[in-house]
TORTORDREN-253107 format. One record per atom (N, C-alpha, C): x, y, z; residue in three letters. Coordinates in steps of 0.05 Angstrom, whole numbers, plus 5000, padded with zeros to 4 digits. Layout:
# residues N
XYZALA ...
This chain:
# residues 540
082721573642MET 080321723635MET 081121953618MET 079622003595GLY 080222223577GLY 079522483588GLY 080622693577LEU 080122963586LEU 077123033584LEU 075822943563GLN 073023023559GLN 071322913581GLN 071722653588LYS 070122533610LYS 070722673637LYS 073322733642LYS 073922873667LYS 072623143668LYS 072623283645LEU 071623543644LEU 068623543648LEU 067223343638MET 064323323641MET 063623303670MET 065223163686LYS 064623133715LYS 064923403729LYS 066623573719LYS 067223823733LYS 065824063721LYS 064424023699ILE 063624253683ILE 061724443698ILE 059824323713THR 057924503727THR 059224643750THR 061324533761LYS 062724653783LYS 064824853774LYS 066324783754ASN 068724943747ASN 068425123723ASN 066625073705ILE 066425233680ILE 063625343677ILE 062825503696LEU 060125613695LEU 060125853677LEU 060125803651LEU 060226013631LEU 057725993614LEU 056526213607PRO 054226203589PRO 055026063563PRO 057626073556LEU 058425963531LEU 057825663528LEU 057725523551ILE 057325233549ILE 054525173539ILE 052725363542CYS 050025303533CYS 049725303503CYS 051525433490VAL 051225453461VAL 053525333445VAL 055725263459LEU 057925143445LEU 058324853454LEU 059224673437PRO 059724403445PRO 062024383465PRO 062224153478LEU 064124123500LEU 067024173491LEU 067724083467VAL 070424113457VAL 071124413455VAL 069224573447SER 069624863445SER 070124973473SER 068624873493CYS 069124963520CYS 071924913529CYS 073024683521ARG 075824613528ARG 077724823517ARG 077224913494THR 079125093481THR 078725383491THR 076325443501VAL 075725723510VAL 076325753539VAL 075525563556ALA 075825593585ALA 078425463594ALA 080225623603GLN 082825513613GLN 082325353638GLN 083525123640LEU 083324963664LEU 085125093686LEU 084125113710THR 085625223732THR 087425003744THR 089425083760PRO 091024873773PRO 089324683790PRO 087324783803ASP 085524603819ASP 084124403801ASP 083124503778ASP 081924323759ASP 083824103750ASP 086224193744LEU 088224013733LEU 089123803753LEU 089423883778ALA 090123693799ALA 088123473802ALA 085523543798LYS 083323353801LYS 083323153778LYS 084623213756THR 084723013734THR 086522773741THR 088122803762ILE 089822583771ILE 088122413789ILE 087522173781THR 085622003795THR 086821723802THR 085821613823ALA 086621343831ALA 086121143808ALA 083821173794GLN 083120983773GLN 085120993750GLN 085921243742ASP 087921263721ASP 090621143730ASP 091421193754LEU 093921083765LEU 093820773764LEU 091520673772ARG 091220373772ARG 091320263743ARG 090120403724THR 090120303697THR 092920293686THR 094520503690HIS 097220503680HIS 098920283694HIS 098620263720LEU 100320083735LEU 099619793730LEU 097119743724THR 096319463718THR 097819363694THR 098419543675TYR 100119463652TYR 103119463659TYR 104019683670ILE 106919723674ILE 108019503693ILE 106519423713ALA 107419223732ALA 106118943728ALA 105218893704SER 104018633699SER 106118413695SER 105318173698ASP 107217953693ASP 108317953665ASP 106818063646SER 107718073618SER 110218253615SER 110618443634MET 113018613633MET 115418473646MET 115018253659ARG 117218083669ARG 119318243685ARG 118318423701GLY 120018573720GLY 121718793707GLY 121318853682ARG 122519083669ARG 125519113674ARG 126918883672ASP 129818893676ASP 131119073656ASP 133219213664THR 134519403647THR 135519273621THR 134619373598GLY 135419273573GLY 133919033563GLY 131818943578SER 130318713569SER 128218793548SER 127218613532PRO 125118673512PRO 122618793526PRO 122018683550GLU 119718783564GLU 120019063574GLU 122519133581GLN 122919413589GLN 122519603565GLN 123319513542ARG 122919673518ARG 119919703512ARG 118319493518LEU 115419523515LEU 114319733534LEU 115419733558ALA 114519943578ALA 115320213568ALA 117720243556ALA 118620503546ALA 116720593523ALA 115920413506LYS 114020483484LYS 111420573496LYS 110420433516TYR 107920513528TYR 108020803539TYR 110220863553ILE 110621123565ILE 110821333543ILE 112421273523ALA 112821463501ALA 110221523486ALA 108621313482ASP 106021343468ASP 104121523485ASP 104221483511LYS 102521653529LYS 103421943528LYS 106021983529PHE 107022263527PHE 106022393501PHE 106222243480GLU 105422353454GLU 102422423454GLU 100822243466SER 097922293467SER 097222533484SER 098922593504TYR 098422823521TYR 099223083508TYR 100523073485GLY 101423313471GLY 104223383479GLY 105723203492LEU 108523253499LEU 110223163476LEU 112323313471LYS 113923273447LYS 116423103453LYS 117322963433GLY 119922833434GLY 122123043428GLY 124423023440VAL 126423233437VAL 129223113432VAL 129422863428VAL 132022733426VAL 132822693397VAL 135122803389GLY 136222753363GLY 134822903341GLY 135722863316ASP 134522993293ASP 131622913288ASP 130922663296ASP 128222573291ASP 126322643314ASP 127322783334LYS 125722873357LYS 124222643370LYS 125722453378SER 124722213391SER 124122263420SER 122322093431HIS 121922093460HIS 124021923474HIS 125621773459LEU 127421583471LEU 130321673469LEU 131621693492GLN 134521753493GLN 136021493498GLN 137521403479LEU 139121163482LEU 141221203504LEU 141221033523VAL 143221043545VAL 145320833538VAL 147720923531ASP 149720753519ASP 151120583540ASP 149820363547LEU 150820183567LEU 151919923555LEU 153719793569VAL 154619533561VAL 154519353586VAL 154119093581LYS 154118903603LYS 156818753602LYS 158318783623ARG 160918653625ARG 160718413644ARG 161418183634GLY 161217943650GLY 163617773646GLY 163417513654TRP 165617333653TRP 164717073639TRP 166416983620GLY 165916733606GLY 167416513620GLY 169116373606ASP 170816163618ASP 172616283639ASP 172516183663PHE 174116293685PHE 174916053702PHE 177415963698TYR 178215723713TYR 181215723718TYR 182115553736LEU 184915503742LEU 185415203741LEU 187615123727LYS 188314843726LYS 190914803741LYS 191014583756ALA 193514513770ALA 193414213775ALA 195614083769ASN 195913793774ASN 193613633761ASN 193113713736ASN 191013573721ASN 188213593732ASN 187713793748LYS 185113843759LYS 184214133751LYS 181714163745LYS 180614423737LYS 178914533759LYS 179514773768TYR 178014913789TYR 176515153776TYR 173915173784GLN 172215363771GLN 171615603790GLN 171515843778TYR 170716083792TYR 167916053803TYR 167616133828LEU 165116123843LEU 164115843850LEU 165915653845THR 165415383855THR 167715303873THR 170115363864ASP 172515293881ASP 174015533892ASP 173615763879PHE 175016003889PHE 173416243883PHE 174116473894ILE 172816723890ILE 174916933881ILE 173917173874SER 175817373863SER 175717623880SER 177917763882ASN 178118023894ASN 178518233872ASN 180318163853SER 180918333830SER 181418153807SER 180418233783ILE 180618053760ILE 181818183736ILE 183918063726ALA 185218163701ALA 184617973679ALA 183318063658PRO 182617873636PRO 185017733624PRO 184717473620MET 186617303606MET 185017143586MET 184517263562PRO 182717133543PRO 183516863533PRO 186116803534LYS 187116543527LYS 188416413551LYS 188116153553GLU 189316003575GLU 192416053575GLU 193416133599GLU 196316183602GLU 197515983622GLU 199815883615SER 201315713634SER 203215883649SER 203115863676LEU 204616043693LEU 206015893715LEU 208315993723GLU 209715883747GLU 208616013772GLU 208715873794THR 207815983819THR 210216003838THR 209916193858VAL 211916223879VAL 210416253905VAL 210916083924PHE 209816113951PHE 211516303967PHE 210216513979VAL 211816713993VAL 210716764021VAL 209916554035GLY 209016594063GLY 206516754064GLY 206616994077TYR 204317164080TYR 204317394058TYR 206317394041GLY 206317604021GLY 206717884032GLY 208517904052ILE 208818154067ILE 211718264063ILE 211918524062GLU 214618654064GLU 214218894082GLU 215518884106ASP 215019094125ASP 217419114144ASP 218619344146LYS 221019384163LYS 223119174157LYS 223819004177ASP 225918804173ASP 224818534164ASP 222118534159PHE 220818274152PHE 220118284122PHE 221018084108THR 220218064079THR 219817774072THR 217617714058ASP 217117444048ASP 218117404020ASP 219117624007TYR 219417613978TYR 222017503968TYR 221817353947VAL 224117263930VAL 223517363902VAL 224817253882ASN 224217343855ASN 221517233846ASN 219617413839VAL 217017323831VAL 216217433804VAL 218117543789LYS 217417673764LYS 216117483745LYS 213817573734ASP 212217423714ASP 211117163725ASP 210917143752LYS 209916893764LYS 207316963780LYS 205916753788ILE 203616783805ILE 204516733834ILE 204016933850VAL 204716923879VAL 202516773894VAL 203416593912ILE 201516463930ILE 202216543958ILE 200316633974ALA 200816734001ALA 198516674020ALA 199116654045PHE 197016634065PHE 195616904069PHE 193016904074GLU 191617144083GLU 192617224110GLU 192317484117GLY 193017574144GLY 196017614148GLY 196817584173GLU 199617624180GLU 200417444203GLU 202917384208PRO 203717204229PRO 203117314257PRO 202317124275LYS 201517204302LYS 202716994321LYS 204017094342SER 205316924362SER 203316794381SER 204216594395SER 202416454414SER 201716634437SER 203316844442ASP 202617034464ASP 200517244456ASP 199517224431GLY 197417404422GLY 198417644407GLY 201117684406ASN 202217914392ASN 202717854362ASN 202318054345PHE 203018024317PHE 205918084313PHE 207217934295LEU 210117964291LEU 210818244280LEU 209118354263ILE 209718614250ILE 209618844270ILE 207618844287THR 207319074306THR 208419004334THR 208918744339ASN 209818644365ASN 207818734387ASN 205318764380THR 203118824398THR 200718664390THR 198518704405THR 196018574398THR 194518724376THR 195718944367GLU 194519104346GLU 195319004319GLU 193318954301MET 193918864274MET 195319074258MET 196818994238SER 198119184220SER 196319214195SER 197319374177LYS 195819414152LYS 195419164136LYS 197018954142TRP 196918704127TRP 194518534135TRP 193118624156SER 190618474164SER 188218654164SER 188518914166LYS 186219094169LYS 184819144143LYS 182119174144GLY 180619264121GLY 181119104096GLY 181719254075ASP 182319124049ASP 185319064047ASP 186218894066ALA 189118834067ALA 190018704041ALA 188218564027TRP 189018434002TRP 190018643982TRP 189018883983LYS 190019093965LYS 192919163971LYS 193719163996GLU 196519214003GLU 198218983991GLU 197318743994LYS 198818513984LYS 198918513953LYS 196718593941MET 196618613912MET 198618823902MET 198519053914ASN 200319273905ASN 203319193908ASN 203819053930LEU 206618963934LEU 207418753913LEU 205618563908ALA 206218353888ALA 206618483860ALA 204918673853LYS 205218813828LYS 207918953826LYS 208719083848SER 211219233847SER 213619053844SER 213218793851LYS 215418603848LYS 215418463821LYS 213418533804GLY 213318423777GLY 211718173774GLY 210118103794ALA 208517863792ALA 206217903772ALA 205017683763LYS 202817693744LYS 200117653758LYS 200117573783GLY 197617533797GLY 198217433825GLY 196017413841LEU 196317333869LEU 194117143877LEU 194816923889LEU 192916733901LEU 193216743931LEU 191016823944LEU 191016833973LEU 189716593985LEU 191116454003ILE 190016214016ILE 188316314039ILE 185716264038SER 183816364058SER 184616274086SER 184316464105LYS 184716384133LYS 182216264146LYS 180016254130GLN 177616124140GLN 178015814140GLN 176515684158SER 176515394157SER 175315304130SER 175815044124VAL 174714934099VAL 171714974097VAL 170314914119GLU 167414934120GLU 166515224116GLU 167815414130ASP 167015694129ASP 167615814101ASP 169815724089PHE 170415824062PHE 168315724042PHE 167415474045GLU 165315364028GLU 162815524030GLU 162115614055LYS 159815784059LYS 160116054045LYS 162516164046THR 163116424032THR 162616394002THR 163616173991VAL 163316133962VAL 160416103955VAL 158815963972LYS 156015933966LYS 154516203968LYS 155416363987GLN 154216633989GLN 154716793964GLN 157116773953ARG 157716913928ARG 156016793905ARG 155716533905GLN 154116403885GLN 151216513885GLN 150116533910THR 147416633913THR 147216923903THR 149117083910MET 149117363902MET 149217383871MET 151017223859MET 151217233830MET 148717123816MET 147416923830LYS 145016813818LYS 142817023818LYS 142817193839ARG 140717393840ARG 141317633822ARG 143817723821PHE 144517963806PHE 145917903780PHE 146617643775GLY 148017573751GLY 151017623754GLY 152517483737ASN 155417513738ASN 156417743721ASN 154517893710ALA 155118123693ALA 154218383707ALA 155618603700ARG 154918863711ARG 154619053688ARG 152619233691LEU 152219443671LEU 154019683677LEU 154919813657GLY 156420063659GLY 156420213633GLY 157520443633PHE 157620613609PHE 159820513590PHE 159120503565ARG 161120413545ARG 163520603545ARG 163020853550GLU 165121063547GLU 167021063571GLU 166520923592THR 168220923615THR 169820663617THR 171920673632SER 173520433636SER 172020223651SER 172919973649ASP 171619753662ASP 171819773692ASP 169619823707PRO 169919853736PRO 170819603751PRO 170319373739GLN 171219123752GLN 173919033740GLN 174619143718GLY 177119053706GLY 179619143721GLY 181719013716SER 184219063730SER 186518963712SER 188919033719ASP 191218923704ASP 192518713722ASP 191118623743PHE 192418443762PHE 190218273774PHE 190518013773ALA 188517823785ALA 189217753814ALA 187317783831VAL 187617693859VAL 185217503864VAL 185917253869LEU 183817043874LEU 184216933902LEU 182016883916THR 182216753942THR 181416463939THR 183116283949ILE 182616003947ILE 182415873974ILE 180815663976GLY 180615524002GLY 183115354008GLY 183315274033GLN 185615114041GLN 185814844027GLN 183514724022ASN 183514464008ASN 184714493980ASN 183714693965MET 184714743938MET 187714813939MET 188514973958ALA 191315043960ALA 193114803966ALA 192214623983ALA 193714383990ALA 194014203965ALA 191814183950GLU 191914013926GLU 193814133905GLU 193814393902MET 195514533883MET 198414493890MET 199014523916LEU 201814513925LEU 202814223932LEU 200914033929LYS 201613753934LYS 202513703963LYS 200913813981VAL 201613784010VAL 199013704024VAL 199313634050ASN 197013584067ASN 196213854079ASN 193613894084ILE 192714144094ILE 193914214121ILE 194614014137THR 195814064163THR 198514194161THR 199814164138GLU 202514284135GLU 202314594134GLU 200014704129PHE 199714994130PHE 200215104158PHE 199114964178ASP 199515054205ASP 202415024213ASP 203614814204VAL 206514774210VAL 208114994198VAL 207515074173ALA 208915284160ALA 208615554175ALA 206215604184LYS 205715854199LYS 207315854225LYS 207415624238GLU 208915604263GLU 211915654259GLU 212915554236LYS 215815594230LYS 216415894226LYS 214616034213ILE 215016324209ILE 215016464236ILE 213116404253VAL 212916534279VAL 215416464296VAL 216216214295SER 218516124311SER 221116274302SER 221416304275ALA 223816434265ALA 223516734267ALA 221016834270LYS 220517124271LYS 221517264245LYS 221317114224LYS 222017214198LYS 221017024177LYS 221217114152SER 220316944130SER 222216694128SER 221016474120VAL 222516224117VAL 222416134088VAL 224716094076ASP 224916014048ASP 224015734044ASP 223015684019ASN 222515414010ASN 220715244028ASN 218515374038LEU 216615224054LEU 215115014038LEU 214515084013PHE 213114903995PHE 214414913967PHE 214314693953LYS 215414683926LYS 213514823907LYS 214514993890ASN 212915143871ASN 211814953850ASN 209315003842GLN 207914833823GLN 206815003800GLN 206914913775PRO 205815063752PRO 202715053753PRO 201515253742ILE 198615263739ILE 197915373711ILE 195415333703SER 194315473679SER 191915633688SER 191615863675LEU 189416043683LEU 188116163659LEU 185516173659LYS 184016313638LYS 181816483651LYS 181716733643ILE 179716923653ILE 178517063628ILE 176216983619GLU 175117083595GLU 173117313602GLU 173517553591ARG 171717783596ARG 169817803572ARG 167217843579THR 165217883558THR 164118163560THR 163618283537VAL 162518553536VAL 160318553515VAL 157818613523ASP 155518613505ASP 154018883508ASP 153218993485GLY 151619233485GLY 148819193495GLY 147719403508ILE 145019393519ILE 143319603506ILE 140919513498ASP 139019693484ASP 137019793505ASP 137520033516THR 135720133537THR 135620443535THR 133420553545TYR 132820833539TYR 131720983564TYR 132321243566ASN 130721433581ASN 128421513563ASN 126121563575VAL 123721643560VAL 123021933567VAL 123022113548LEU 122622403553LEU 120122503539LEU 118622663554GLY 116322813543GLY 116623103551GLY 116623283531TYR 117223563534TYR 114823743528TYR 114323923547LEU 112324123543LEU 113624403544LEU 113524543521GLU 114824803520GLU 113225013535GLU 114625183550GLY 113325393565GLY 112825633548GLY 112125853561THR 111426103547THR 113726303550THR 113426503567ASP 115326723568ASP 117926643582ASP 118026423597LYS 120426333610LYS 121226053600LYS 120726003574LYS 120925733563LYS 123825633563LYS 125825813565ASP 128625723564ASP 129425593591ASP 127825633612GLU 128325513637GLU 126725253639GLU 127825053653LEU 126624783652LEU 126224663680LEU 123824553684VAL 123324393708VAL 123124103699VAL 124523923714ILE 124523643706ILE 123023473728ILE 121423293719VAL 120023103737VAL 120922823729VAL 121922673748THR 123222413741THR 122022183758THR 122421943748SER 122021693762SER 123721493747SER 124121253758HIS 125421043742HIS 123420823737HIS 123520723712TYR 121520523704TYR 122720243702TYR 125320213708ASP 126419943708ASP 126019803735ASP 126219543735HIS 126319393760HIS 128319173757HIS 128118953771VAL 130218753772VAL 129618493757VAL 127418493742GLY 126918273724GLY 125918013736GLY 126917793727VAL 126117523736VAL 128517393749VAL 128017283773GLN 130217153788GLN 129116883799GLN 130616673794ASP 129816403803ASP 126916343793ASP 126316433769GLY 123716373757GLY 121416543768GLY 122016723786LYS 119916893798LYS 120117173786LYS 117817293779ILE 117717553768ILE 117617763790ILE 119417953789TYR 119518173808TYR 118218413794TYR 115518443799ASN 114018633783ASN 114618923790ASN 115618983814GLY 116319253820GLY 114019453818GLY 111719373829ALA 109319543827ALA 109819803843ALA 111019783866ASP 111620023882ASP 114320133873ASP 116219963868ASP 119020053862ASP 119619983832ASP 119420173814ASP 118220433818ASP 115920473799ASP 114320263796GLY 111920293780GLY 110220523790GLY 110120553816SER 108420763828SER 109421043820SER 112021073820GLY 113121333812GLY 112721383782GLY 113021173766THR 112821193737THR 109921283729THR 107921153741VAL 105221223733VAL 104421493745VAL 105621573767SER 105121843778SER 106222053759SER 108522003747VAL 109622183727VAL 107722203704VAL 106621983695LEU 104721983673LEU 102322153679LEU 101222123703GLU 098822283710GLU 099422583712GLU 101722653724VAL 102522933726VAL 103023043698VAL 104222883681ALA 104722963653ALA 102123013638ALA 100122843642GLN 097522873629GLN 096223133638GLN 096423193664ALA 095223443675ALA 096523683661ALA 099123683658PHE 100423903644PHE 099623913615PHE 099323683602GLY 098523673575GLY 095623783572GLY 093923723591ASP 091223833590ASP 091224133594ASP 093024233611ALA 093224523615ALA 093924653588ALA 095824543574ALA 096724663548ALA 094424653528ALA 092924433527LYS 090724413508LYS 088524603515LYS 088224683540SER 086124873547SER 087125163545SER 089625203536GLY 090625473533GLY 092125583557GLY 092725403576ASN 094025493601ASN 096725363604ASN 098525413585LYS 101125303586LYS 102825423609LYS 104625263621PRO 106325373642PRO 108325573630PRO 109325753647ARG 111225953638ARG 113925823631ARG 114825643648ARG 117325503643ARG 116725243629ARG 118625143614SER 118324883602SER 118524663623SER 117324433617VAL 117324203636VAL 118123963620VAL 120023813631LEU 120923563619LEU 120123333638LEU 118523153628PHE 117722913643PHE 119522693633PHE 120922553652MET 122922353643MET 122822113661MET 122321883649THR 122621633664THR 125221513655THR 126921443674VAL 129721373668VAL 130121073672VAL 132120973658THR 132920693660THR 135220663679THR 135720413686GLY 138220343700GLY 138520443728GLY 136420533741GLU 136620613769GLU 137520383787GLU 136320153782GLU 136919923798GLU 139819823794GLU 141119913773LYS 143819833768LYS 145920053776LYS 144920253790GLY 146820463799GLY 146220743790GLY 143620813787LEU 142721083778LEU 143921143751LEU 144020953733LEU 145520983708LEU 144021163688LEU 141421143686GLY 140021303666GLY 140121593672GLY 139721673698SER 139821953705SER 142622063703SER 144621893709GLU 147321973706GLU 148022033677GLU 146921853659TYR 147421903631TYR 146222163622TYR 143722223631TYR 142422463623TYR 144022713631TYR 145022723656VAL 146422963664VAL 149122983650VAL 150222763640LYS 152622773625LYS 152122843595LYS 149722783586HIS 148822833559HIS 146122973559HIS 145923203571PRO 143323333574PRO 142223423548PRO 139623393544VAL 138223493520VAL 137923793522VAL 137623893547PHE 137424183552PHE 139724253571PHE 140824493569PRO 143024573586PRO 142424543616PRO 144224413631LEU 143824393659LEU 143624663673LEU 145024863662ALA 145025133673ALA 142225253672ALA 140525153653ASN 137825253651ASN 135725083666ASN 136724873679THR 134924693694THR 134424793722THR 131924853728VAL 131224983753VAL 131224793776VAL 130124553772CYS 130124353793CYS 129324083782CYS 129723873798ASP 128723603791ASP 126923513814ASP 124523423807ILE 122723303826ILE 122523013820ILE 123322843838ASN 123622563834ASN 121722403851ASN 120522193838ILE 118422033852ILE 119321743851ILE 119721623874ASP 120621343875ASP 119321203899ASP 117521023894MET 116120863914MET 114221043930MET 111821083918VAL 109821253932VAL 107121113933VAL 107120843932GLY 104620703930GLY 103820543955GLY 105520553976ARG 105020383999ARG 105220544025ARG 104820404047THR 105220524074THR 107220354089THR 109220494100ASP 111320334115ASP 110320284144ASP 111820124158LYS 111020044185LYS 110720274204LYS 112320484201ASP 112220704220ASP 109720874217ASP 108220834194HIS 105821004190HIS 103320834188HIS 103520584194GLU 101120414193GLU 099020514213GLU 096520534204GLY 094420634222GLY 094320924226GLY 096121074213LYS 096221364216LYS 095121494191LYS 095221754190GLY 094121904167GLY 095921894143GLY 095022044122ASP 096622064098ASP 099322194103ASP 101322104089TYR 104022214094TYR 105722174069TYR 107922314068ILE 109922254048ILE 112622354059ILE 114722194054TYR 117422284061TYR 118322474039TYR 119522694047VAL 120822874028VAL 123722894035VAL 125422854016ILE 128322854020ILE 129623054001ILE 131323224012GLY 132923393995GLY 131823663989GLY 129323723996SER 128023973987SER 129324223997SER 130724204020ASP 132024434031ASP 135124434028ASP 136124234014LYS 139024204014LYS 140424403996LYS 139024493975LEU 140324673957LEU 138724933953LEU 136124933959SER 134525173955SER 132425193977SER 132625413992SER 130625464013SER 127925524001SER 127925633977GLU 125425703963GLU 123925463954GLU 125325253946LEU 124025003939LEU 122624883963LEU 123924893985HIS 122824784010HIS 120324944018HIS 120525204017SER 118225374024SER 115925334005SER 116525303979ALA 114425253960ALA 112924983966ALA 114424783974LEU 113224533981LEU 111324564004LEU 112224694025LEU 110524734049LEU 108024894042LEU 108225084025GLU 105925254017GLU 103925084000GLU 105024933981GLN 103224773964GLN 101824553979GLN 103124454000ASN 101824234015ASN 099424334031ASN 099024594034LYS 096724704048LYS 094124654032LYS 094324614006LYS 091924583990LYS 090324333997LYS 091724114003SER 090423864012SER 092523724029SER 092723814054PRO 095023734071PRO 095323434075PRO 097823344072ILE 098623084082ILE 101123124099ILE 101722934116ASP 104022954134ASP 106622944117ASP 108223154118LEU 110823154105LEU 112923064126LEU 114022834121ASP 115922714140ASP 118722754129ASP 120422904144PHE 123022974135PHE 125322814149PHE 124622594162ARG 126622454179ARG 129022364162ARG 128522284137PHE 130722184121PHE 132422404109PHE 131722654114ASN 133322874106ASN 135822914123ASN 135822774146ASP 138022794165ASP 140522694151ASP 142722864151PRO 145222774138PRO 146422524151PRO 145522464175ASN 146522224189ASN 144721984185ASN 142722014168ASP 140921784163ASP 142521544154ASP 142321324169PRO 143921084161PRO 143020964135PRO 140521014127ASN 139520894102ASN 140721044077ASN 141521284081ARG 142721454059ARG 140921464035ARG 138321494040PHE 136421504017PHE 136921743999PHE 138021954009TYR 138522193992TYR 140422123969TYR 142121923973TYR 144121853953TYR 143221613936TYR 140721513940ARG 140021263928ARG 137821273907ARG 137121503897SER 135221523875SER 136121733856SER 134721763834ASP 135721913811ASP 136022213815ASP 134622323834HIS 135022613839HIS 137922683845HIS 139322483857TYR 142022543867TYR 143922633845TYR 143522523821ASN 145322603799ASN 144822893791ASN 142422993795PHE 141923283791PHE 143123443814PHE 142723353838ALA 143723493862ALA 146723523860ALA 148123313850LYS 151023333847LYS 151823563828LYS 150023643811ASN 150523863793ASN 149324123802ASN 148824133829LYS 147724383842LYS 145024463831LYS 143424273823ILE 140724323815ILE 138924243838ILE 137224423848PRO 135524363871PRO 133724113865PRO 133223953886VAL 131723713882VAL 129723673905VAL 127623533899ALA 125723433920ALA 125123153913ALA 125522973931PHE 125122683927PHE 122722603944PHE 120722493930PHE 118222393944PHE 118322093945PHE 117721993969PHE 118321713976PHE 116421633999PHE 115621384000ASN 113921304023ASN 115121074039ASN 117621024036GLY 118920834053GLY 118920544043GLY 120720384054VAL 120820104046VAL 118919934062VAL 118519684053HIS 116619504066HIS 117619224060HIS 116119024070ASP 117018744068ASP 117118644040ASP 115718784021ASP 115718693993ASP 117818833976ASP 119419003989TYR 121519153974TYR 123418953962TYR 123818973935HIS 125618803920HIS 124918503925HIS 122318453926GLN 121318173928GLN 119318123906GLN 118917873899PRO 116917813878PRO 114117873886PRO 113717953911THR 111018013922THR 110318313920THR 112018473907ASP 111418753903ASP 109518783879ASP 106918733884ASP 104918713863ASP 102818933864ASP 101418963843VAL 099419183840VAL 097219153861VAL 096518913869GLU 094318873888GLU 094919003915GLU 097419063921LYS 098119173947LYS 098419473946LYS 098019593923ILE 098319883921ILE 095820033931ILE 096220253946GLU 094120413958GLU 093620653939GLU 091920613920PHE 091620813899PHE 090421073908PHE 088621063928ASP 087521313938ASP 089621493951ASP 091521363965LYS 093721523976LYS 095621613955LYS 096121453935MET 097821533913MET 096721783899MET 094121783896GLU 092822013883GLU 093522273897GLU 093322283923LYS 093922523938LYS 096822593936LYS 098522393935ARG 101422453933ARG 102122563905ARG 100922443885ALA 101422543858ALA 100322823854ALA 098122883867ARG 097023153864ARG 098823363878ARG 100123283900LEU 102023463913LEU 104423513894LEU 105323303881VAL 107523333862VAL 106723523839VAL 104223493829PHE 103223673809PHE 103223963818PHE 102124003842ASN 101824283852ASN 104624413855ASN 106524263865LEU 109224373869LEU 110424423842LEU 110224243823THR 111424283797THR 110124523783THR 107524553785TRP 106124773773TRP 107025043784TRP 107425053811GLU 108225303823GLU 111025373814GLU 112925183813ILE 115625243805ILE 115725323776ILE 114125203760ALA 114125263731ALA 112925533725ALA 111325643743ASN 109925893738ASN 110726133756ASN 112526093775ARG 113326313792ARG 114826523776ARG 115026763787GLU 116226983773GLU 119226943770GLU 120626873791LYS 123526833790LYS 124126543794LYS 126226443781ARG 127026163784ARG 128026123813ARG 127925873821LEU 128825813848LEU 131725893852LEU 132326003876VAL 135026073882VAL 136525823892VAL 139025813887VAL 140725613899VAL 142325753920VAL 141525713945ASP 142625873967ASP 143625703990ASP 144125443985SER 145025274006SER 146625043994SER 148024894010ASP 149524664001ASP 149724464023ASP 147424364032LYS 147424174054LYS 147923894044LYS 149123734061LYS 149623454054LYS 147323274062LYS 
């Protein structure tokens, strides 16, 4: 709804000036400053619905990070910011779009050949650590028992420039004691990420890689591989990251886990011989040489790196006497795209936050047009890559358009369109996370602003022992890490969270309206208070 139509509804109530009798409505807009109460009322359920019907439509195909449809959503948001009178501030051309320099790192050809048979990644084996081998390499193998070196026990022979093959875990006697500890207590060679201990040892010996023979049964290992396949199908075999940082998945050493069937075929033995070999080690209480004949293999691990075209969308409103200080309002506008042919529209996550930012931004734009600009500047920003690890907000704090030292706070909105199971049948509510962790004044301001049209403020997820760790899972956290006060508005998860059923039809727009108005009132107060928020705490 345009400002003029909204104003016509309120004119008799809010602008009772003789001037309206003689001047046209547009003149009234420029003469009569809109009050905060007027402005909050411009945030309506209908406008929220109109925006979200587009943002979370099937045509947006789930707004996957870097997709053409996500760029369409970015253009929609940028165009709205421009129409509200909010300025672009990025680069020499003063764009609304901040390019987030991401790359997608994935895997191309990834296979192992042995005895004239080709074994494929995520079909026959899985990976723990992967070192790129862009060209197929022929390599010798060395079987070294459990791949352990501890006290008087060592499995190692000369393995320089070879691929080490070893059993997972560690030797255990029939009496239930482990050989290394001589107790029922496992050693580091079995605990936690024991493969890393074995990897580091193999690397120190000059090996080129490590193949671990799974201790799972053949059937259980096949289930593990299928689980990895399902995960990769859902999230893809590629990961997004910053171009400027090192490859988070890359390594200089490959560690692959193979099933017992594949290992037996590679070593030209029967699978039952593995149990015999383990018994020999336990019986000797030491490593046993030449348990299996070493066999050559070929290995290829092709790494792919592709640039991603994705943006944070910024709309800036300059303040008046305190314009050098900045309040930021954020949401993320990406979701998870299309999976198995189903569109994950992300109406609540985080279409609801995105359109709430648009409505709050329009209210501030209306304020400026009526001559009632805020004292501090306000930056409205919908960020990309949240679903891939809070990447867009992390990029902004690393490449801020405005100095972080001048940033007063970040108000973040993520999933505010539904009701979770704990609040079904109850009154209006919103979870607030982080408002007291860095600034007592931010928390006090929130409590005061909520009095205007009270809804239940639920702080349960503010607990540092919250097992959900929501404080760390949305974009405000990148600001909090930089000691910038934050308030995170959230309404909880539901059965449609990260499902293709998170659709516009299930959004409760009347409740969203109240929540967005609370965000507006809090932002307005912070932008206009005499002194900037103090940073007087450091809670986890």
